[in-house]
All heavy atoms as an XYZ file, in Angstrom:
766
protein
N       2.439    -21.786     70.001
C       3.538    -21.975     69.119
C       3.086    -22.900     67.968
O       3.443    -22.716     66.849
C       4.742    -22.578     69.854
C       5.882    -22.665     68.954
S       6.534    -21.067     68.570
C       8.226    -21.348     68.386
N       2.238    -23.918     68.253
C       1.801    -24.801     67.219
C       0.929    -24.071     66.179
O       0.901    -24.462     64.965
N       0.107    -23.138     66.584
C      -0.750    -22.452     65.736
C       0.030    -21.621     64.684
O      -0.280    -21.632     63.506
C      -1.758    -21.553     66.462
C      -2.722    -20.746     65.606
C      -3.639    -21.676     64.829
C      -3.540    -19.810     66.494
N       1.006    -20.938     65.169
C       1.850    -20.100     64.248
C       2.577    -20.996     63.227
O       2.683    -20.710     62.042
C       2.851    -19.207     65.049
C       2.092    -18.178     65.839
C       3.877    -18.565     64.136
C       2.926    -17.392     66.830
N       3.083    -22.100     63.721
C       3.827    -23.036     62.886
C       2.870    -23.637     61.789
O       3.157    -23.731     60.668
C       4.437    -24.177     63.766
C       5.250    -25.041     62.950
C       5.900    -26.128     63.864
N       7.141    -26.561     63.234
C       8.049    -27.203     63.911
N       7.874    -27.502     65.136
N       9.164    -27.581     63.279
N       1.622    -23.938     62.235
C       0.678    -24.505     61.307
C       0.229    -23.470     60.278
O       0.205    -23.812     59.017
C      -0.609    -24.924     62.066
C      -1.732    -25.467     61.208
N      -1.591    -26.645     60.519
C      -2.903    -24.894     60.887
C      -2.718    -26.856     59.849
N      -3.569    -25.781     60.085
N       0.055    -22.200     60.681
C      -0.315    -21.152     59.679
C       0.847    -20.878     58.704
O       0.642    -20.681     57.568
C      -0.748    -19.911     60.420
C      -2.085    -19.989     61.042
C      -2.536    -18.625     61.611
C      -3.899    -18.704     62.132
N      -4.368    -17.410     62.650
N       2.002    -20.845     59.279
C       3.227    -20.607     58.364
C       3.343    -21.759     57.385
O       3.605    -21.480     56.153
C       4.497    -20.591     59.224
O       4.316    -19.500     60.232
C       5.667    -20.178     58.366
N       3.215    -23.018     57.829
C       3.313    -24.177     56.957
C       2.175    -24.035     55.827
O       2.523    -24.283     54.639
C       3.135    -25.516     57.751
C       3.264    -26.663     56.859
N       2.144    -27.260     56.300
C       4.323    -27.419     56.489
C       2.476    -28.290     55.540
N       3.796    -28.447     55.693
N       0.967    -23.767     56.218
C      -0.091    -23.695     55.227
C       0.146    -22.499     54.300
O      -0.182    -22.587     53.100
C      -1.478    -23.458     55.920
C      -2.006    -24.701     56.504
O      -1.534    -25.813     56.148
N      -3.013    -24.594     57.302
N       0.740    -21.462     54.770
C       0.987    -20.269     53.921
C       1.976    -20.604     52.863
O       1.858    -20.276     51.707
C       1.324    -19.057     54.719
C       1.641    -17.841     53.902
C       0.534    -17.130     53.465
C       2.888    -17.413     53.612
C       0.664    -15.982     52.691
C       3.085    -16.235     52.848
C       1.967    -15.544     52.367
O       2.175    -14.402     51.661
N       3.145    -21.180     53.225
C       4.212    -21.405     52.283
C       4.186    -22.737     51.598
O       4.673    -22.862     50.437
C       5.608    -21.302     52.986
C       5.899    -19.866     53.405
C       5.898    -19.464     54.706
C       6.280    -18.884     52.463
C       6.203    -18.159     55.087
C       6.527    -17.612     52.784
C       6.501    -17.174     54.153
N       3.661    -23.812     52.223
C       3.794    -25.109     51.657
C       2.386    -25.806     51.426
O       2.158    -26.241     50.318
C       4.639    -25.999     52.520
C       6.048    -25.351     52.553
C       4.715    -27.388     52.008
C       7.004    -26.011     53.578
N       1.633    -25.891     52.426
C       0.452    -26.802     52.392
C      -0.862    -26.127     52.142
O      -1.876    -26.730     52.125
N      -0.885    -24.793     52.068
C      -2.179    -24.034     51.935
C      -2.855    -24.311     50.606
O      -2.191    -24.605     49.596
N      -4.130    -24.057     50.611
C      -4.942    -24.199     49.381
C      -4.520    -23.106     48.321
O      -4.451    -23.419     47.142
C      -6.417    -24.007     49.659
C      -7.325    -24.343     48.527
C      -7.184    -25.860     48.106
O      -6.973    -26.725     48.987
O      -7.393    -26.133     46.966
N      -4.229    -21.901     48.794
C      -3.797    -20.825     47.912
C      -2.528    -21.192     47.266
O      -2.301    -20.918     46.097
C      -3.693    -19.514     48.668
C      -3.386    -18.327     47.792
C      -4.557    -18.050     46.797
O      -5.695    -18.382     47.033
N      -4.217    -17.483     45.690
N      -1.527    -21.821     47.955
C      -0.235    -22.200     47.463
C      -0.403    -23.233     46.327
O       0.170    -23.155     45.314
C       0.580    -22.809     48.539
C       1.945    -23.340     48.060
C       2.994    -22.429     47.794
C       2.101    -24.659     47.754
C       4.125    -22.911     47.359
C       3.341    -25.117     47.306
C       4.352    -24.234     47.101
N      -1.361    -24.205     46.563
C      -1.586    -25.243     45.545
C      -2.256    -24.638     44.318
O      -1.787    -24.977     43.143
C      -2.494    -26.307     46.158
C      -1.812    -27.175     47.208
C      -2.819    -28.178     47.803
C      -2.075    -28.916     48.952
N      -3.007    -29.841     49.634
N      -3.202    -23.713     44.443
C      -3.711    -23.081     43.285
C      -2.712    -22.249     42.527
O      -2.688    -22.321     41.288
C      -4.930    -22.135     43.723
C      -6.168    -22.806     44.158
C      -7.165    -21.798     44.607
C      -8.420    -22.485     45.135
N      -9.445    -21.490     45.581
N      -1.862    -21.531     43.291
C      -0.820    -20.751     42.581
C       0.165    -21.657     41.835
O       0.683    -21.353     40.785
C      -0.160    -19.877     43.645
C       0.915    -18.961     42.927
C       0.340    -17.884     42.072
O      -0.879    -17.588     42.188
O       0.998    -17.423     41.081
N       0.565    -22.814     42.503
C       1.468    -23.747     41.861
C       0.871    -24.230     40.582
O       1.594    -24.344     39.541
C       1.798    -24.884     42.827
C       2.767    -25.965     42.308
C       4.146    -25.350     42.091
C       2.843    -27.103     43.284
N      -0.377    -24.736     40.584
C      -1.043    -25.203     39.363
C      -1.088    -24.086     38.323
O      -0.762    -24.333     37.110
C      -2.473    -25.744     39.688
C      -3.206    -26.015     38.412
C      -2.372    -26.986     40.524
N      -1.374    -22.937     38.704
C      -1.443    -21.797     37.839
C      -0.073    -21.574     37.139
O       0.078    -21.313     35.968
C      -1.928    -20.480     38.530
O      -1.873    -19.423     37.653
N       0.924    -21.530     37.962
C       2.272    -21.277     37.420
C       2.827    -22.465     36.539
O       3.501    -22.225     35.514
C       3.302    -21.070     38.557
C       3.039    -19.832     39.359
C       3.246    -18.599     38.584
O       4.107    -18.451     37.583
N       2.457    -17.526     38.761
N       2.501    -23.700     36.920
C       2.830    -24.832     36.047
C       2.118    -24.715     34.695
O       2.723    -25.036     33.639
C       2.496    -26.119     36.751
C       3.467    -26.559     37.846
C       2.948    -27.833     38.502
C       4.884    -26.780     37.321
N       0.858    -24.361     34.718
C       0.109    -24.212     33.443
C       0.737    -23.119     32.616
O       0.904    -23.344     31.398
C      -1.368    -23.906     33.810
C      -2.225    -23.853     32.525
C      -3.651    -23.594     32.884
N      -3.822    -22.329     33.534
C      -4.693    -22.020     34.471
N      -5.486    -22.969     34.874
N      -4.756    -20.865     35.043
N       1.117    -22.019     33.199
C       1.697    -20.924     32.480
C       3.110    -21.411     31.895
O       3.422    -21.108     30.712
C       1.978    -19.694     33.437
C       2.628    -18.552     32.777
C       1.953    -17.834     31.863
C       3.905    -18.223     33.077
C       2.534    -16.701     31.229
C       4.498    -17.135     32.446
C       3.871    -16.406     31.521
N       3.875    -22.191     32.644
C       5.175    -22.639     32.195
C       4.937    -23.567     30.964
O       5.720    -23.504     29.997
C       5.901    -23.376     33.324
C       7.181    -24.011     33.021
C       8.228    -22.947     32.558
C       7.707    -24.869     34.120
N       3.976    -24.363     31.093
C       3.735    -25.297     29.889
C       3.278    -24.531     28.700
O       3.751    -24.821     27.547
C       2.653    -26.337     30.344
C       3.225    -27.300     31.338
C       2.148    -27.125     29.066
C       2.201    -28.242     32.014
N       2.419    -23.542     28.899
C       1.950    -22.703     27.721
C       3.161    -22.003     27.070
O       3.278    -21.951     25.820
C       0.878    -21.797     28.158
C      -0.386    -22.508     28.503
C       0.597    -20.733     27.108
C      -1.480    -21.677     29.148
N       4.011    -21.445     27.895
C       5.110    -20.623     27.423
C       6.120    -21.602     26.712
O       6.590    -21.281     25.589
C       5.847    -19.817     28.543
C       7.187    -19.341     28.090
C       4.967    -18.723     29.056
N       6.321    -22.730     27.277
C       7.211    -23.696     26.616
C       6.806    -24.183     25.249
O       7.527    -24.092     24.313
C       7.437    -24.919     27.576
O       7.966    -24.468     28.830
C       8.408    -25.949     26.933
N       5.498    -24.468     25.158
C       5.032    -24.985     23.869
C       4.898    -23.798     22.895
O       5.063    -23.953     21.694
C       3.663    -25.663     24.048
C       3.825    -27.084     24.512
C       3.426    -27.499     25.741
C       4.466    -28.061     23.659
C       3.628    -28.835     26.195
C       4.670    -29.329     24.056
C       4.243    -29.770     25.345
N       4.529    -22.564     23.446
C       4.529    -21.418     22.546
C       5.882    -21.111     21.953
O       5.920    -20.805     20.763
N       6.894    -21.225     22.739
C       8.209    -20.955     22.274
C       8.603    -22.023     21.292
O       9.214    -21.707     20.219
C       9.207    -20.951     23.400
C      10.654    -20.734     22.970
C      11.086    -19.466     22.643
C      11.569    -21.816     22.864
C      12.396    -19.321     22.135
C      12.816    -21.613     22.457
C      13.220    -20.394     22.115
N       8.234    -23.308     21.469
C       8.607    -24.342     20.600
C       7.872    -24.119     19.264
O       8.474    -24.318     18.189
C       8.206    -25.662     21.167
O       8.815    -25.868     22.439
C       8.457    -26.887     20.247
N       6.644    -23.767     19.261
C       5.924    -23.490     18.023
C       6.534    -22.382     17.295
O       6.712    -22.343     16.092
C       4.413    -23.251     18.384
C       3.782    -24.529     18.826
C       3.691    -22.660     17.107
C       2.397    -24.278     19.474
N       6.793    -21.277     17.999
C       7.421    -20.040     17.310
C       8.816    -20.435     16.736
O       9.122    -19.980     15.669
C       7.595    -18.954     18.385
N       9.591    -21.198     17.519
C      10.862    -21.607     16.941
C      10.751    -22.463     15.752
O      11.506    -22.366     14.766
C      11.681    -22.352     18.021
C      13.075    -22.606     17.639
C      14.059    -21.623     17.700
C      13.484    -23.868     17.302
C      15.362    -21.839     17.305
C      14.801    -24.081     16.991
C      15.726    -23.093     16.961
N       9.745    -23.298     15.701
C       9.503    -24.179     14.533
C       9.152    -23.363     13.268
O       9.608    -23.697     12.248
C       8.418    -25.158     14.857
O       8.800    -25.952     16.032
C       8.168    -26.146     13.669
N       8.287    -22.366     13.423
C       7.872    -21.584     12.301
C       8.801    -20.459     11.992
O       8.635    -19.792     10.967
C       6.505    -20.962     12.623
C       5.407    -21.962     12.489
C       4.837    -22.755     13.379
C       4.761    -22.330     11.207
N       3.918    -23.564     12.829
C       3.806    -23.290     11.458
C       4.954    -21.944      9.918
C       3.055    -23.921     10.553
C       4.162    -22.441      8.920
C       3.222    -23.422      9.188
N       9.817    -20.175     12.747
C      10.778    -19.075     12.470
C      11.366    -19.045     11.093
O      11.294    -18.066     10.385
C      11.895    -19.136     13.536
C      12.915    -17.993     13.439
C      14.033    -18.201     14.340
N      14.829    -19.437     13.994
C      15.806    -19.401     12.981
N      16.030    -18.319     12.341
N      16.428    -20.436     12.700
N      11.942    -20.173     10.764
C      12.673    -20.294      9.415
C      11.598    -20.100      8.268
O      11.942    -19.462      7.217
C      13.423    -21.504      9.262
C      14.325    -21.490      8.130
C      15.426    -20.468      8.261
O      15.980    -20.257      9.276
N      15.706    -19.783      7.161
N      10.380    -20.719      8.389
C       9.436    -20.612      7.373
C       9.035    -19.224      7.177
O       8.843    -18.681      5.958
C       8.191    -21.483      7.699
O       8.701    -22.847      7.939
C       7.145    -21.487      6.655
N       8.717    -18.453      8.295
C       8.245    -17.059      8.132
C       9.371    -16.189      7.589
O       9.147    -15.365      6.735
C       7.834    -16.580      9.543
C       6.628    -17.265     10.027
C       7.688    -15.062      9.586
C       6.266    -17.051     11.471
N      10.653    -16.488      7.966
C      11.774    -15.730      7.468
C      11.928    -15.933      5.996
O      12.079    -14.995      5.192
C      13.030    -16.089      8.192
C      14.221    -15.205      7.847
C      14.412    -14.024      8.389
C      15.064    -15.613      6.735
C      15.426    -13.205      8.102
C      16.167    -14.788      6.398
C      16.363    -13.638      7.017
N      11.882    -17.267      5.530
C      12.069    -17.528      4.114
C      10.927    -16.926      3.280
O      11.119    -16.395      2.116
C      12.100    -19.022      3.902
C      13.373    -19.622      4.490
O      14.323    -18.870      4.710
O      13.472    -20.891      4.590
N       9.729    -16.983      3.744
C       8.568    -16.515      3.026
C       8.625    -14.976      2.935
O       8.416    -14.405      1.819
C       7.280    -16.857      3.695
O       7.202    -18.294      3.864
C       6.051    -16.410      2.922
N       8.949    -14.350      4.024
C       9.096    -12.880      4.025
C      10.358    -12.441      3.151
O      10.239    -11.490      2.335
C       9.271    -12.307      5.426
O       8.272    -12.850      6.254
C       9.233    -10.818      5.442
N      11.350    -13.255      3.081
C      12.540    -12.884      2.260
C      12.159    -12.955      0.812
O      12.571    -12.180      0.069
C      13.695    -13.800      2.605
C      14.954    -13.344      1.885
C      16.170    -14.214      2.491
O      16.005    -15.388      2.791
N      17.287    -13.513      2.586
N      11.404    -13.936      0.445
C      10.878    -14.175     -0.890
C      10.053    -12.887     -1.281
O      10.212    -12.372     -2.433
C      10.093    -15.403     -1.105
O      10.897    -16.468     -0.869
N       9.220    -12.469     -0.417
C       8.437    -11.284     -0.711
C       9.220    -10.035     -0.848
O       9.021     -9.215     -1.772
C       7.339    -11.108      0.407
C       6.339     -9.999      0.253
C       5.442    -10.172     -0.984
C       5.539     -9.805      1.445
N      10.177     -9.848      0.046
C      11.077     -8.663     -0.006
C      11.871     -8.681     -1.289
O      12.052     -7.625     -1.944
C      12.032     -8.630      1.273
C      13.097     -7.544      1.077
C      11.139     -8.281      2.504
N      12.402     -9.827     -1.653
C      13.106    -10.005     -2.887
C      12.252     -9.631     -4.103
O      12.697     -9.075     -5.016
C      13.747    -11.419     -2.980
C      14.515    -11.646     -4.252
N      15.669    -10.966     -4.540
C      14.359    -12.434     -5.300
C      16.160    -11.401     -5.721
N      15.425    -12.244     -6.203
N      10.993    -10.172     -4.124
C      10.097     -9.933     -5.220
C       9.795     -8.436     -5.321
O       9.779     -7.862     -6.483
C       8.796    -10.656     -4.948
C       7.766    -10.428     -6.023
C       7.909    -11.017     -7.289
C       6.645     -9.589     -5.750
C       6.941    -10.769     -8.216
C       5.613     -9.310     -6.717
C       5.815     -9.911     -7.925
N       9.679     -7.704     -4.209
C       9.363     -6.199     -4.277
C      10.613     -5.459     -4.644
O      10.492     -4.497     -5.381
C       8.840     -5.831     -2.881
C       7.444     -6.450     -2.684
C       8.685     -4.307     -2.824
C       6.886     -6.268     -1.304
N      11.812     -5.775     -4.029
C      12.946     -4.899     -4.205
C      13.910     -5.320     -5.251
O      14.744     -4.540     -5.747
C      13.689     -4.812     -2.850
O      14.189     -6.129     -2.490
C      12.814     -4.216     -1.723
N      13.929     -6.591     -5.618
C      14.840     -7.203     -6.630
C      16.397     -7.005     -6.155
O      17.250     -6.845     -6.999
C      14.633     -6.581     -8.020
C      13.299     -6.787     -8.486
N      12.799     -7.979     -8.822
C      12.288     -5.832     -8.773
C      11.543     -7.928     -9.269
N      11.228     -6.555     -9.197
N      16.587     -7.084     -4.839
C      17.915     -6.902     -4.275
C      18.650     -8.278     -4.413
O      18.044     -9.246     -4.027
C      17.942     -6.420     -2.813
C      17.445     -4.989     -2.826
C      19.257     -6.514     -2.209
C      17.251     -4.418     -1.467
N      19.902     -8.309     -4.854
C      20.562     -9.563     -5.029
C      21.581     -9.829     -3.891
O      21.977    -10.936     -3.636
C      21.325     -9.654     -6.346
C      20.355     -9.555     -7.563
C      19.433    -10.756     -7.567
O      19.839    -11.846     -7.171
O      18.266    -10.518     -8.024
N      21.972     -8.832     -3.151
C      22.978     -8.968     -2.032
C      22.192     -9.758     -0.899
O      21.218     -9.269     -0.376
C      23.489     -7.623     -1.546
O      24.139     -7.779     -0.363
N      22.795    -10.901     -0.490
C      22.179    -11.699      0.485
C      22.115    -10.951      1.877
O      21.154    -11.126      2.568
C      22.801    -13.014      0.577
O      24.184    -12.899      1.070
N      23.192    -10.214      2.190
C      23.249     -9.530      3.490
C      22.129     -8.445      3.539
O      21.483     -8.296      4.532
C      24.706     -8.854      3.673
O      25.636     -9.959      3.587
C      24.743     -8.278      4.993
N      22.048     -7.625      2.477
C      21.075     -6.561      2.449
C      19.685     -7.162      2.423
O      18.807     -6.658      3.184
C      21.269     -5.691      1.128
O      22.668     -5.250      1.109
C      20.286     -4.528      1.159
N      19.472     -8.273      1.750
C      18.167     -8.875      1.685
C      17.818     -9.457      3.097
O      16.630     -9.297      3.523
C      18.195    -10.012      0.674
C      16.854    -10.610      0.268
C      15.897     -9.578     -0.220
C      16.999    -11.741     -0.756
N      18.783     -9.970      3.801
C      18.534    -10.520      5.112
C      18.170     -9.415      6.070
O      17.247     -9.611      6.923
C      19.737    -11.304      5.553
O      19.580    -11.789      6.887
N      18.886     -8.315      6.059
C      18.640     -7.193      6.915
C      17.273     -6.602      6.605
O      16.438     -6.315      7.562
C      19.709     -6.098      6.750
C      19.344     -4.824      7.448
C      21.039     -6.573      7.293
N      16.898     -6.459      5.308
C      15.559     -5.902      4.951
C      14.475     -6.883      5.441
O      13.394     -6.427      5.834
C      15.488     -5.673      3.460
C      16.154     -4.306      3.001
C      16.076     -4.255      1.455
C      15.570     -3.107      3.633
N      14.691     -8.171      5.280
C      13.740     -9.125      5.730
C      13.475     -9.069      7.246
O      12.400     -9.067      7.712
C      14.218    -10.568      5.291
O      14.307    -10.581      3.913
C      13.170    -11.583      5.811
N      14.572     -8.992      8.004
C      14.507     -8.866      9.469
C      13.765     -7.530      9.871
O      12.910     -7.542     10.738
C      15.801     -8.923     10.105
O      16.462    -10.159      9.832
N      14.044     -6.475      9.120
C      13.412     -5.200      9.380
C      11.884     -5.362      9.089
O      11.046     -4.837      9.837
C      14.064     -4.122      8.583
C      13.463     -2.728      8.783
C      13.746     -2.280     10.214
C      14.257     -1.733      7.818
N      11.585     -5.973      7.961
C      10.150     -6.135      7.637
C       9.460     -6.984      8.658
O       8.304     -6.629      9.093
C      10.044     -6.825      6.222
N      10.006     -8.055      9.132
C       9.307     -8.952     10.048
C       9.242     -8.113     11.428
O       8.175     -8.247     12.019
C      10.176    -10.153     10.342
C      10.102    -11.107      9.126
C       9.698    -10.948     11.587
C      10.982    -12.331      9.147
N      10.191     -7.268     11.824
C      10.130     -6.517     13.038
C       9.041     -5.502     12.907
O       8.246     -5.372     13.848
C      11.477     -5.759     13.279
O      12.532     -6.750     13.399
C      11.343     -4.914     14.507
N       8.855     -4.814     11.827
C       7.813     -3.823     11.605
C       6.436     -4.505     11.620
O       5.525     -3.954     12.279
C       8.025     -2.999     10.320
C       9.197     -2.115     10.282
C       9.414     -1.418      8.914
C       9.072     -1.018     11.377
N       6.305     -5.605     11.001
C       5.085     -6.440     10.953
C       4.698     -6.778     12.432
O       3.597     -6.641     12.844
C       5.068     -7.546     10.020
C       5.115     -7.068      8.543
C       3.858     -8.455     10.233
C       5.412     -8.155      7.554
N       5.672     -7.320     13.168
C       5.478     -7.649     14.540
C       5.052     -6.532     15.394
O       4.095     -6.648     16.244
N       5.659     -5.402     15.219
C       5.376     -4.213     16.032
C       3.896     -3.731     15.737
O       3.187     -3.310     16.605
C       6.342     -3.126     15.747
C       7.722     -3.244     16.409
C       8.637     -2.173     15.984
C       7.543     -3.273     17.934
N       3.538     -3.825     14.404
C       2.213     -3.435     14.038
C       1.206     -4.346     14.669
O       0.124     -3.914     15.142
C       2.079     -3.465     12.529
C       0.731     -3.104     11.921
C       0.440     -1.647     12.198
C       0.663     -3.301     10.361
N       1.488     -5.675     14.689
C       0.521     -6.655     15.288
C       0.400     -6.337     16.787
O      -0.646     -6.396     17.373
C       1.008     -8.097     14.969
C       0.812     -8.422     13.537
C       0.245     -9.071     15.863
C       1.426     -9.675     13.087
N       1.546     -6.051     17.432
C       1.502     -5.714     18.892
C       0.722     -4.416     19.114
O      -0.140     -4.391     20.055
C       2.959     -5.600     19.391
C       3.646     -6.893     19.485
C       2.915     -4.968     20.813
C       5.179     -6.844     19.708
N       0.927     -3.491     18.301
C       0.113     -2.211     18.437
C      -1.349     -2.448     18.266
O      -2.193     -1.995     19.114
C       0.642     -1.168     17.486
C      -0.101      0.200     17.448
C       0.157      0.915     18.678
C       0.326      0.982     16.256
N      -1.734     -3.151     17.325
C      -3.129     -3.467     17.014
C      -3.786     -4.253     18.044
O      -4.985     -3.912     18.542
C      -3.333     -4.095     15.636
C      -2.998     -3.161     14.366
C      -3.086     -4.007     13.069
C      -3.901     -2.007     14.288
N      -3.150     -5.243     18.567
C      -3.741     -6.132     19.543
C      -3.798     -5.411     20.893
O      -4.759     -5.571     21.640
C      -2.928     -7.443     19.798
O      -1.585     -7.126     20.013
C      -3.087     -8.333     18.591
N      -2.848     -4.582     21.156
C      -2.956     -3.761     22.429
C      -4.044     -2.731     22.393
O      -4.679     -2.491     23.402
C      -1.557     -3.075     22.713
O      -1.263     -2.125     21.772
N      -4.309     -2.266     21.233
C      -5.478     -1.283     21.063
C      -6.785     -2.009     21.209
O      -7.769     -1.528     21.812
C      -5.412     -0.581     19.757
C      -4.262      0.477     19.849
C      -4.708      1.751     19.058
N      -3.677      2.710     19.248
C      -3.373      3.630     18.362
N      -4.148      3.711     17.262
N      -2.394      4.431     18.484
N      -6.935     -3.137     20.483
C      -8.238     -3.807     20.432
C      -8.439     -4.580     21.729
O      -9.659     -4.841     22.132
C      -8.298     -4.777     19.263
C      -8.440     -4.086     18.005
C      -7.542     -4.287     16.908
C      -9.497     -3.248     17.783
C      -7.687     -3.610     15.693
C      -9.648     -2.570     16.519
C      -8.743     -2.743     15.498
N      -7.474     -5.034     22.447
C      -7.604     -5.781     23.651
C      -7.447     -4.929     24.915
O      -7.211     -5.409     26.033
C      -6.617     -6.921     23.725
C      -6.814     -7.973     22.609
C      -5.767     -9.069     22.751
C      -8.231     -8.598     22.654
N      -7.509     -3.651     24.786
C      -7.378     -2.666     25.884
C      -8.585     -2.877     26.786
O      -9.715     -2.940     26.340
C      -7.386     -1.280     25.336
C      -7.045     -0.248     26.398
O      -7.084     -0.503     27.572
N      -6.678      0.924     25.954
N      -8.329     -3.061     28.122
C      -9.419     -3.252     29.053
C     -10.419     -2.033     29.060
O     -11.616     -2.248     29.432
C      -8.724     -3.378     30.486
C      -7.387     -3.624     30.126
C      -7.080     -3.112     28.794
N     -10.079     -0.924     28.659
C     -10.950      0.235     28.650
C     -12.006      0.071     27.542
O     -13.107      0.702     27.625
C     -10.217      1.500     28.345
C      -9.275      1.908     29.431
C      -8.521      3.175     29.142
C      -7.510      3.512     30.272
N      -6.742      4.661     29.934
N     -11.825     -0.858     26.624
C     -12.790     -1.071     25.548
C     -14.009     -1.910     26.036
O     -14.950     -2.100     25.310
C     -12.147     -1.683     24.378
C     -11.196     -0.813     23.666
O     -11.264      0.386     23.858
N     -10.228     -1.311     22.878
N     -13.860     -2.522     27.205
C     -14.862     -3.552     27.623
C     -15.685     -2.964     28.836
O     -15.394     -2.425     29.685
C     -14.253     -4.905     28.046
C     -13.546     -5.507     26.876
C     -12.108     -5.477     26.806
C     -14.161     -6.028     25.728
C     -11.501     -6.078     25.745
C     -13.560     -6.611     24.687
C     -12.205     -6.604     24.705
O     -11.502     -7.145     23.644
């Protein structure tokens, strides 16, 4: 009975694999948290810059239309970046 209890304890709580996984998950959590913070910080700057560019190209004066077009432009640029990175970072390429 002691052996099963020891193995169960090591598997769920005290094992080396558990500690490695815990450190890995904590590192991932920290990366995601800071990544979100950085993205949130730059959000308004990217929106304002893109809005200026859309306004320069289209000369639209309606703030609602300009905001929608800006959001659409940022979405399309983001999708293009996702598509390009998924193609270039495809594991089949290596």
